[in-house]
C-alpha positions as CSV (number, residue, x, y, z in Angstrom):
1,M,23.5,17.8,4.5
2,G,26.4,17.6,7.0
3,L,30.1,17.4,7.7
4,F,31.7,14.9,10.1
5,G,34.9,15.8,11.9
6,G,37.4,13.0,12.4
7,K,35.9,11.1,9.5
8,P,35.7,11.6,5.7
9,D,33.6,14.6,5.0
10,V,30.4,14.0,3.2
11,E,27.9,16.4,1.6
12,I,24.9,15.9,-0.6
13,Q,22.6,18.2,-2.6
14,L,19.5,17.6,-4.7
15,D,18.6,19.5,-7.9
16,S,15.0,19.6,-6.5
17,D,13.6,18.6,-3.1
18,T,10.2,17.7,-4.6
19,V,9.3,15.0,-7.1
20,V,6.1,13.2,-8.3
21,A,6.3,9.4,-8.0
22,G,7.4,8.1,-11.4
23,G,9.8,11.1,-11.8
24,T,13.5,11.4,-11.5
25,V,15.7,12.7,-8.7
26,R,19.2,14.0,-9.3
27,A,21.7,14.2,-6.5
28,R,25.3,15.3,-6.2
29,A,27.5,13.9,-3.4
30,T,31.0,15.0,-2.5
31,F,33.3,12.9,-0.4
32,G,36.4,13.9,1.5
33,A,39.7,11.9,1.4
34,P,39.0,8.3,2.7
35,D,40.6,7.4,6.0
36,R,42.2,4.0,6.8
37,K,38.9,2.6,8.0
38,T,37.0,3.4,4.8
39,Q,35.7,0.4,3.0
40,G,33.5,1.9,0.4
41,A,30.8,4.5,-0.3
42,R,27.3,4.7,-1.7
43,I,24.4,7.0,-2.5
44,E,20.9,5.8,-1.5
45,L,17.3,6.7,-2.3
46,L,15.2,5.7,0.7
47,Y,12.2,6.4,2.9
48,R,11.7,6.0,6.6
49,N,8.5,4.0,7.3
50,T,6.9,4.6,10.7
51,Y,4.4,2.1,12.0
52,K,2.9,0.4,15.1
53,H,3.8,-3.2,16.0
54,D,3.5,-5.6,18.8
55,T,6.4,-7.0,20.9
56,T,6.2,-9.8,23.5
57,D,8.5,-9.9,26.6
58,S,9.8,-13.0,28.4
59,D,6.7,-13.1,30.6
60,G,4.4,-13.2,27.5
61,D,3.2,-9.7,28.0
62,R,2.4,-8.0,24.7
63,T,3.1,-4.3,24.1
64,T,2.2,-2.1,21.2
65,S,4.9,0.4,20.2
66,T,5.7,2.8,17.4
67,T,8.9,2.2,15.4
68,H,10.5,3.0,12.1
69,S,12.5,1.2,9.5
70,D,14.5,2.6,6.6
71,V,13.4,1.2,3.3
72,I,16.2,1.4,0.7
73,V,14.7,1.9,-2.8
74,V,17.8,2.4,-5.0
75,V,21.5,2.3,-4.3
76,Q,24.4,3.6,-6.3
77,Q,27.9,2.3,-5.3
78,V,30.8,4.8,-5.4
79,D,34.5,4.0,-5.8
80,L,36.3,6.5,-3.7
81,S,39.6,5.5,-5.4
82,D,38.4,7.0,-8.7
83,S,40.4,10.1,-9.5
84,G,37.3,11.6,-11.2
85,L,35.6,12.3,-7.8
86,T,37.1,15.8,-7.6
87,G,33.9,17.5,-8.6
88,G,31.6,15.1,-6.7
89,V,29.5,12.1,-7.8
90,E,26.2,12.5,-9.6
91,A,23.4,10.0,-8.9
92,V,20.2,9.8,-10.9
93,F,17.3,7.9,-9.3
94,D,14.0,7.0,-10.9
95,V,11.3,7.1,-8.2
96,P,9.0,4.1,-8.7
97,R,5.6,5.0,-10.0
98,E,4.0,3.1,-7.1
99,A,6.2,4.7,-4.4
100,P,4.3,5.8,-1.3
101,G,4.0,9.5,-1.1
102,T,5.5,11.6,1.8
103,A,3.1,11.3,4.7
104,F,3.5,13.0,8.1
105,K,4.4,10.4,10.8
106,S,4.4,7.6,8.3
107,V,6.6,8.1,5.2
108,E,9.7,10.3,5.2
109,W,11.8,10.3,2.0
110,K,15.5,11.3,1.7
111,V,18.6,10.8,-0.4
112,R,21.7,9.7,1.6
113,A,25.4,9.6,0.9
114,V,27.3,7.1,3.1
115,V,31.0,6.3,3.6
116,D,31.2,2.7,5.0
117,R,33.9,2.5,7.7
118,K,35.1,-0.8,9.1
119,L,34.3,-1.3,12.9
120,A,33.5,2.5,13.1
121,R,30.6,4.8,12.7
122,D,29.8,5.5,9.1
123,A,30.1,9.0,7.8
124,R,26.9,10.2,6.1
125,A,24.9,13.1,4.9
126,E,21.2,13.3,4.1
127,A,18.9,15.6,2.0
128,P,15.1,15.5,2.6
129,L,12.9,14.8,-0.3
130,T,9.1,15.2,-0.8
131,V,7.5,12.6,-3.0
132,L,4.1,13.5,-4.3
133,V,1.4,11.0,-5.3
134,P,-0.1,11.1,-8.8
135,A,-3.9,10.9,-9.2
136,D,-3.7,7.7,-11.1
137,Q,-1.3,5.8,-8.9
138,H,-3.9,3.3,-7.6
139,P,-6.9,3.5,-9.9
140,M,-8.7,0.5,-8.5
141,W,-8.8,2.1,-5.0
142,A,-11.3,4.7,-6.2
143,T,-13.5,2.4,-8.3
144,G,-14.4,-0.4,-5.9
145,P,-18.0,-1.1,-4.8
146,L,-19.7,0.6,-1.9
147,E,-19.6,-1.2,1.4
148,C,-22.9,-1.2,3.3
149,S,-23.5,-2.5,6.8
150,E,-27.2,-3.1,6.2
151,A,-29.4,-5.2,4.0
152,W,-31.8,-2.3,3.4
153,P,-31.2,0.4,0.7
154,M,-28.3,2.7,1.7
155,S,-26.0,4.6,-0.7
156,I,-23.5,7.4,-0.9
157,E,-22.7,9.1,-4.2
158,P,-19.7,11.5,-4.1
159,S,-19.0,14.0,-6.9
160,S,-15.5,12.5,-7.1
161,R,-13.6,9.7,-5.5
162,V,-10.1,11.0,-6.5
163,V,-9.3,14.2,-4.5
164,R,-6.5,16.4,-3.3
165,P,-6.1,17.9,0.1
166,G,-8.2,21.0,0.4
167,E,-10.7,19.9,-2.2
168,T,-14.5,19.7,-1.5
169,I,-16.6,16.6,-2.2
170,T,-20.3,17.1,-2.7
171,G,-22.9,14.4,-3.2
172,R,-25.9,12.6,-1.8
173,F,-26.4,10.2,1.1
174,T,-29.6,8.1,0.7
175,F,-31.2,5.4,2.7
176,A,-34.6,3.7,3.5
177,P,-34.4,1.9,6.9
178,S,-36.4,-1.3,7.2
179,E,-37.3,-0.5,10.8
180,T,-37.9,2.8,12.7
181,I,-34.7,4.1,14.0
182,K,-34.2,6.6,16.9
183,A,-31.0,8.4,15.8
184,S,-28.8,10.8,17.7
185,G,-27.9,12.2,14.3
186,V,-27.0,11.6,10.7
187,R,-23.6,12.6,9.2
188,V,-21.1,12.2,6.5
189,Q,-17.4,11.8,7.5
190,L,-14.0,11.2,6.0
191,R,-12.1,8.3,7.6
192,R,-8.3,7.9,7.3
193,H,-7.3,4.3,8.1
194,R,-3.6,3.3,8.3
195,S,-3.2,-0.4,8.6
196,D,0.0,-1.4,10.5
197,P,1.5,-4.9,11.3
198,D,-0.1,-7.2,13.9
199,A,-3.6,-5.9,13.2
200,N,-2.7,-2.4,14.5
201,S,-4.2,0.7,13.0
202,D,-4.1,4.5,13.1
203,I,-7.5,6.0,12.5
204,D,-8.8,9.6,12.1
205,D,-12.5,10.4,11.4
206,K,-12.7,13.9,12.9
207,T,-13.6,15.5,9.5
208,R,-17.4,15.4,9.7
209,V,-20.5,17.2,8.5
210,E,-23.8,16.8,10.4
211,L,-26.8,16.4,8.1
212,M,-29.5,15.8,10.7
213,G,-29.7,16.2,14.4
214,K,-31.6,14.0,16.9
215,T,-34.5,12.4,15.0
216,E,-36.7,9.4,14.4
217,L,-36.4,7.8,11.0
218,P,-39.6,6.0,10.1
219,A,-39.4,2.5,8.6
220,G,-39.5,2.4,4.8
221,Q,-39.3,6.2,4.4
222,Y,-36.7,7.2,1.8
223,Q,-34.2,9.8,2.9
224,D,-32.2,11.8,0.3
225,L,-29.7,14.1,1.9
226,S,-27.1,16.3,0.1
227,F,-23.7,16.9,1.6
228,S,-20.5,18.9,1.1
229,I,-17.3,18.0,2.9
230,T,-13.8,19.3,2.5
231,V,-10.7,17.2,2.6
232,P,-8.3,18.6,5.3
233,P,-5.6,20.8,3.6
234,D,-2.9,18.9,5.5
235,A,-4.3,15.4,4.7
236,A,-1.7,12.8,4.1
237,P,-2.1,10.8,0.9
238,S,-3.3,7.3,0.3
239,F,-0.3,5.0,0.1
240,D,1.0,1.4,0.1
241,A,4.4,1.3,1.9
242,Q,6.7,-1.5,3.0
243,Y,5.2,-1.9,6.5
244,N,1.8,-0.2,6.3
245,T,-1.0,0.9,4.0
246,Q,-3.1,4.1,4.3
247,R,-6.5,4.4,2.7
248,W,-9.3,7.0,2.9
249,Y,-13.1,6.4,3.0
250,L,-16.1,8.6,2.6
251,E,-18.8,7.3,5.0
252,G,-22.5,8.0,5.5
253,V,-23.4,7.2,9.1
254,I,-26.6,7.0,11.1
255,D,-25.7,7.5,14.7
256,K,-27.9,5.0,16.5
257,S,-27.9,5.4,20.3
258,L,-26.4,2.4,22.2
259,A,-26.3,0.3,19.1
260,R,-24.1,-0.4,16.1
261,D,-24.3,2.5,13.7
262,P,-25.7,1.7,10.2
263,N,-23.2,3.0,7.6
264,V,-22.2,2.9,4.0
265,K,-18.8,3.8,2.6
266,A,-17.0,4.5,-0.6
267,E,-13.2,4.5,-0.8
268,V,-11.7,7.8,-2.1
269,F,-8.1,8.2,-3.2
270,V,-6.2,11.2,-1.8
271,Y,-3.3,12.3,-4.0
272,T,-0.8,15.2,-3.7
273,G,0.9,15.4,-7.1
């Protein structure tokens, strides 16, 4: 919220600062007397989408930078000449069911009231909003087939593929290598993968549990390992936003020294609502 000296005053309040995607947000905006530069006013539901992208300068040098863009989801126009504005203007916004959830450094939701001023800085006020993701927002993301890097048997079987931050996933990681492998270790990990424009990405796979240390895995010998791994309490949700997409994977990995690591992965859907 805010007031702007020298320009029409603007304030905005929400009935609740948290909503589950698919729900409704109610806002009330109040506007001061319009000045001679005022052209109109509006109330917006939007999110700020942060992402990496490439730029090329005049010499052809390419640079990757982080930027953000405001994605306007719904707009309600306001007629400031209406005598009924004394008590403020109410806006009711339906948050789309598929809306990306609030995610640190990626998706930041807000409701904004704006007075549009000709050839001058707009007067505006904003109220932050947290959008939570329902468990069934993208059902296909948690039901796809396993992805395996090897032709020999390799599988990961989680107790659930739809999880909330702070929840624990248990299961089994099984494999039978076709050749003897000298491994530095065997682990299960959670990988967060945000796909940005220009083939950029933001990846985090620090959440790991070690199942075996340095070992030799004989060819053809079946391994059946149980695991338990906890989704970080502050994990950002899976989402599909205007400029990027974020997805989570549960991966079983054989750490093969100085070679490509054999792995198998299952997508998991992280929700917050």
